[in-house]
C-alpha positions as CSV (number, residue, x, y, z in Angstrom):
1,M,96.9,52.1,58.5
2,E,97.7,50.6,61.8
3,T,95.2,49.8,64.7
4,Q,94.4,53.3,66.1
5,C,93.2,54.2,69.7
6,K,91.2,57.2,70.9
7,T,93.6,59.6,72.5
8,D,91.3,62.6,72.9
9,N,87.8,63.4,73.9
10,Q,85.7,65.8,71.5
11,E,83.8,67.1,74.7
12,Q,85.5,68.8,77.7
13,S,84.3,67.4,81.1
14,S,81.5,69.1,82.9
15,L,83.9,70.4,85.6
16,I,86.3,72.2,83.3
17,S,83.3,73.4,81.0
18,K,82.1,75.1,84.3
19,I,85.6,76.5,85.2
20,N,86.0,78.0,81.9
21,E,82.3,79.6,81.9
22,R,82.7,80.8,85.8
23,T,86.3,82.1,85.8
24,A,85.4,85.6,85.7
25,E,83.4,85.3,89.0
26,F,85.8,83.4,90.9
27,S,87.7,84.6,94.0
28,K,91.5,84.7,93.8
29,S,91.8,81.4,95.6
30,Q,89.2,79.9,93.1
31,R,91.0,81.1,90.1
32,L,94.2,79.4,91.3
33,I,92.5,76.1,91.9
34,G,90.5,76.3,88.7
35,G,93.6,77.3,86.7
36,F,95.5,74.2,88.0
37,I,92.8,71.9,87.3
38,T,92.4,73.2,83.9
39,N,96.1,73.2,83.0
40,H,97.2,70.1,85.0
41,Y,94.1,68.0,84.9
42,E,96.2,65.0,84.6
43,Q,97.8,65.6,87.8
44,A,94.8,67.1,89.9
45,A,92.5,64.1,89.1
46,Y,94.9,62.0,91.5
47,M,95.6,64.6,94.1
48,T,94.1,64.8,97.5
49,A,92.5,67.9,98.5
50,L,95.3,68.7,100.7
51,K,98.2,68.1,97.9
52,L,96.0,70.1,95.4
53,G,95.8,73.0,97.8
54,N,99.5,72.8,98.6
55,A,100.2,73.0,95.0
56,V,98.4,76.3,94.5
57,G,99.2,77.8,98.0
58,V,95.5,77.5,99.4
59,S,94.2,75.5,102.3
60,E,92.4,72.0,102.1
61,S,89.1,73.4,103.4
62,T,89.3,75.9,100.4
63,V,89.6,73.3,97.7
64,V,86.8,71.3,99.4
65,R,84.5,74.5,99.2
66,F,85.6,75.1,95.6
67,A,84.3,71.5,94.8
68,I,80.9,72.3,96.6
69,E,80.8,75.6,94.7
70,M,81.2,73.6,91.5
71,G,78.2,71.6,92.2
72,Y,79.5,68.5,93.8
73,E,78.6,67.0,97.1
74,G,82.3,67.1,98.0
75,Y,85.9,66.8,96.7
76,P,85.8,63.0,96.2
77,E,82.9,63.4,93.7
78,M,84.7,66.3,91.8
79,Q,87.8,64.1,91.7
80,K,85.8,61.2,90.3
81,D,84.5,63.4,87.6
82,L,88.0,64.6,86.7
83,Q,89.5,61.1,86.7
84,S,86.9,59.8,84.4
85,Y,87.8,62.7,82.0
86,S,91.5,62.4,82.4
87,K,91.8,58.6,81.9
88,T,90.9,58.6,78.2
89,R,93.1,61.5,77.5
90,L,96.4,60.7,79.4
91,T,99.5,59.6,77.3
92,A,101.8,56.9,78.4
93,L,104.3,59.6,79.6
94,Q,101.6,61.5,81.5
95,R,100.6,58.4,83.3
96,L,104.1,57.9,84.3
97,D,104.4,61.5,85.7
98,I,101.5,61.2,87.9
99,T,102.5,57.8,89.5
100,N,104.0,59.5,92.6
101,H,100.5,60.7,93.4
102,R,99.1,57.3,93.4
103,I,101.7,54.9,94.7
104,D,103.7,54.9,97.7
105,P,107.3,54.7,96.6
106,E,108.2,53.2,99.9
107,N,105.9,50.3,99.3
108,V,104.9,49.7,95.8
109,L,103.7,46.2,96.1
110,K,101.1,46.8,98.7
111,S,99.8,50.0,97.0
112,V,99.2,48.4,93.6
113,L,97.7,45.1,95.2
114,L,95.3,47.0,97.6
115,Q,94.2,49.1,94.6
116,D,93.5,46.1,92.6
117,V,91.4,44.9,95.6
118,E,89.5,47.9,95.4
119,R,88.9,47.7,91.7
120,I,87.4,44.1,92.0
121,K,85.1,45.5,94.7
122,A,84.0,48.1,92.4
123,T,83.2,45.9,89.5
124,V,81.0,43.6,92.1
125,M,78.8,46.7,92.6
126,M,78.9,48.0,88.9
127,I,77.8,44.7,87.1
128,E,74.4,43.5,86.9
129,E,73.7,39.8,87.2
130,A,70.7,40.0,84.6
131,A,73.2,41.6,82.1
132,F,75.7,38.9,82.9
133,E,73.4,36.0,82.4
134,A,72.0,37.3,79.1
135,A,75.3,37.8,77.8
136,V,76.2,34.0,78.8
137,D,73.1,32.9,77.1
138,R,74.0,35.0,74.0
139,I,77.4,33.3,73.8
140,L,75.9,29.6,74.3
141,T,73.3,30.1,71.5
142,A,75.7,31.8,68.9
143,D,76.6,30.3,65.5
144,N,79.9,31.7,65.7
145,I,81.9,33.7,68.4
146,Y,84.4,36.5,67.3
147,I,86.5,37.7,70.0
148,F,88.6,41.1,69.6
149,G,90.5,43.4,71.8
150,A,93.3,45.9,70.8
151,M,96.4,47.2,72.6
152,S,96.4,46.1,76.2
153,S,92.8,44.6,75.7
154,N,94.3,42.2,73.3
155,T,95.6,40.2,76.4
156,L,91.9,39.8,77.7
157,A,90.8,38.7,74.3
158,R,93.5,36.3,74.1
159,F,92.9,34.9,77.6
160,M,89.1,34.3,76.8
161,D,89.8,32.7,73.4
162,N,92.4,30.1,75.1
163,Y,89.6,28.8,77.2
164,F,86.6,29.2,74.8
165,Q,88.8,27.0,72.3
166,L,88.3,24.3,74.8
167,I,84.4,24.7,75.1
168,F,83.3,25.8,71.8
169,N,84.3,24.7,68.1
170,N,83.1,28.0,66.6
171,V,85.4,30.6,68.2
172,H,87.3,33.0,65.9
173,F,90.1,35.1,67.4
174,V,90.5,38.4,65.5
175,Q,93.8,39.6,65.2
176,A,94.5,43.2,65.8
177,I,96.2,44.2,62.8
178,N,95.5,47.0,60.2
179,D,91.6,48.0,59.6
180,S,91.2,46.3,56.3
181,G,92.8,43.1,57.9
182,I,90.3,43.2,60.8
183,Y,87.4,43.6,58.4
184,Q,88.7,40.8,56.2
185,Q,88.6,38.3,59.3
186,L,85.0,39.5,60.1
187,I,83.8,39.1,56.5
188,R,81.7,36.2,57.2
189,I,80.1,37.4,60.5
190,A,76.5,37.3,60.2
191,H,72.9,37.1,61.9
192,N,73.1,34.8,65.1
193,D,76.8,35.3,65.5
194,V,78.3,37.1,68.5
195,F,81.1,39.8,68.5
196,I,82.8,40.1,72.0
197,G,84.9,43.1,72.1
198,F,87.1,44.6,74.9
199,S,87.6,48.3,75.4
200,F,89.0,50.3,78.4
201,P,90.7,53.7,78.2
202,R,92.2,54.8,76.1
203,Y,89.7,53.5,73.9
204,C,90.7,52.1,70.6
205,I,88.9,53.1,67.5
206,S,89.7,49.9,65.8
207,T,87.5,48.2,68.5
208,T,84.7,50.4,68.0
209,N,84.8,50.2,64.3
210,A,84.9,46.4,64.3
211,A,81.9,46.1,66.7
212,R,79.8,48.7,64.5
213,Y,80.8,46.3,61.6
214,A,79.7,43.4,63.2
215,A,76.4,45.0,64.3
216,S,75.8,46.2,60.7
217,H,76.0,42.5,59.6
218,G,73.2,41.3,62.1
219,A,75.7,40.1,64.9
220,K,75.0,40.8,68.4
221,V,77.6,42.7,70.2
222,I,78.7,41.9,73.8
223,A,81.0,44.9,75.3
224,I,83.4,44.1,78.2
225,T,84.2,47.7,79.1
226,D,84.4,50.3,81.9
227,S,81.4,52.4,81.2
228,M,77.9,52.2,79.6
229,G,79.0,55.5,77.9
230,S,82.2,54.3,76.6
231,P,82.4,54.0,72.8
232,L,81.9,50.4,72.7
233,G,79.3,50.5,75.5
234,E,77.1,52.8,73.5
235,I,76.7,50.4,70.3
236,A,76.6,47.0,72.2
237,D,73.5,44.8,72.6
238,H,75.0,43.5,76.0
239,V,77.4,45.6,78.4
240,L,79.3,44.1,81.1
241,L,81.1,46.5,83.0
242,A,84.5,46.1,84.9
243,K,86.6,48.6,86.8
244,S,89.9,49.6,84.8
245,D,92.4,52.0,85.9
246,M,96.1,52.6,85.5
247,V,99.3,51.6,87.3
248,S,101.9,54.0,86.4
249,F,102.0,53.8,82.5
250,A,100.4,50.4,82.7
251,D,96.9,49.5,82.6
252,S,95.2,47.6,85.7
253,L,93.4,44.6,84.1
254,V,92.8,42.7,87.3
255,A,88.9,43.3,87.4
256,P,88.1,42.7,83.8
257,L,90.2,39.3,84.1
258,S,88.3,38.5,86.8
259,L,85.1,39.1,85.1
260,I,86.2,37.1,82.1
261,N,86.9,34.2,84.6
262,A,83.3,34.4,85.6
263,I,82.0,34.3,82.1
264,I,84.4,31.2,81.4
265,A,82.9,29.5,84.4
266,A,79.4,30.1,83.5
267,V,79.7,28.7,80.1
268,G,81.7,26.0,81.4
269,L,79.0,24.8,83.8
270,K,76.6,24.6,81.1
271,R,78.9,22.7,78.8
272,R,80.4,20.4,81.3
273,D,80.1,17.3,79.2
274,T,82.0,18.9,76.2
275,I,84.6,20.2,78.4
276,E,85.1,16.7,80.2
277,T,85.6,15.0,76.8
278,T,88.2,17.8,75.4
279,L,90.1,17.8,78.7
280,K,90.4,14.0,78.9
281,R,91.7,13.9,75.3
282,L,94.0,17.0,76.1
283,E,95.5,15.2,79.2
284,E,96.2,12.0,77.0
285,I,98.0,14.3,74.4
286,W,99.9,16.4,77.1
287,D,101.2,12.9,78.7
288,E,102.1,11.4,75.5
289,N,104.2,14.8,74.6
290,G,105.7,15.5,78.1
291,V,104.2,19.0,78.0
292,Y,104.3,19.6,81.9
293,T,107.2,19.1,84.2
294,E,106.4,16.1,86.6
295,L,107.5,17.2,90.3
296,K,109.2,14.5,92.5
């Protein structure tokens, strides 16, 4: 069986649950708004109040009042709840369909870059320095370091592995293959080892299962994810949060990558002597083999 990802939540969002429970008491306008959200949550999650109102034929203020009636302080809070729900359920095609609600087609470059800036700012607010330092200390004292990420998160795992190989001699990159193959690569994981897992929506089942397997064998689990309540976050010993979202059908991994850079810098500062020796030898090898182009 190939690596699997979680494509559906078992629980409904609190908003959709409330809508289903209260539909009978809604006014006509409220039923229109509630019906659209329930049936088209993947679009509604990224619509402004004005666009949502236009879609169902009611005013912007009516949509805002609906959000307050649902128990939110305002429309942005309701939209955030709906986005959290929808991003774990959207298929790649659905992601593509809602691109026009998030990106200015006349200025795609600026739209995407500015959104990524906001994701990094959000990550600065989300992450706790104490949690970061604890995770770094755990990595530095581990007997073995196992790194794993599936699907788009595999890119993050490979990036970390590339630089950790220059710092440590005990790093194991776990290939995201079938389940039995993943467990085979983790067969020797044990007490005082560390499993670093990457998991962002849509959450991959294989990552959660691999982390659970590592924990059952005494290893400490470090989760790099978007929420304490994510499947990986719920079982980890250390959770480092980074804002992840989607850009069209693709995932935005800018903020998680920035977090990884911070981890690499932190462990690098504490292993400076080792890195200097390694890099000096590498420079000699690169020069001997003409690895890089020399600019004239």
